[in-house]
N, C-alpha and C positions, 0 to 999 in steps of 0.2 A: 863254174856253171853247175847249178844244182840239177839233180836227176829227178825233176818233177815236170810233168806234162803241163804246158801252159794253158790248155783248154779244159782238160778233165780234172786236173789236180792230182792225177795218179802218181804216186811216188814209190820208193823202195819199201818192200815188205820183208819181214824176217821169218825164218823157219828153220827146219832141221835138214841136214844132209844125213840120210840114213844109209849105212853101208849094208852089205850082204849079211854081215854078222850082227846087224841091228844096232850098231853103235851110232849114237846121235851126236852131231856137232852142229853148232849154229852157223847159219849162212844168210846171205841177203838175196832176195829176188828183186832184180832191177827191172823197171819198165822198159819196154822196147821203144826208145825215143828216136825220132827221126827229125832232121832239119828239113822243113818243108816250106815251100812258097805257096801261099794260098791267095787267091784273088777275090776281092770284094766286088760284086756286081754293082752295088749301089754307089760305092765310092770310085769305082774304076781304077783301083789301086791294088798293088800286090804287097803282101806282108810275109816276112820270114818268121816262122814260128818253130819252136822245138816241141813237137807233140808226139804222143804215143801212137802206135799203129791202130789201136782200138779207137782213139779219138778221130783219126783220119777216116776210118770206115764210117764213123758216126756222122762226120761232116758230109761225106758223100751221100749217105742215106737220107739226111735231112735236106739236101738240096743246095749245099754250098755253105760258105763261111757265114754269110749274112743270116741265113735261117738258123744255123747252129747257135750263133751268139744271141739271137733273139730268144731262144728257149733256155740258154745256159744260165745257171745260178752264178751270181757274182762271187760267192765264197770260193767256188772252184777255180775261177779264172785268175790268171796272173795279172800284174799291173798293166802290162803291155796289151793283153787281151781285153781288159776292162776299158782301156783308152780307145781301142778299136771299136768296141761295142758302143761306146758313148758317141763316137764320130758317126757311126752308122745310124744310130737313133736320131741324131741331130739332122742328118741328111734326109731321113725319111719324113720328118716333120716339115722341113722346108720345101 
């Protein structure tokens, strides 16, 4: 399982661990990923996604999974999230 958020595309970053003596060694900063079940109001279905805590806050702020995916860019979304977005857009048109 990759360490990339399925909604925001946020992944590992690299940087330095700096000691008290100012010695620098490379390290990785991993995103805070959580396995979350989100419910689509339009589809009336729940989806299990592995998203970052930041993306979860954004989903809540925008008013749910449907609203988040409507505004989200396709480049940032995972294949699973793109499929959900496509289903939601089909259901809205019909």
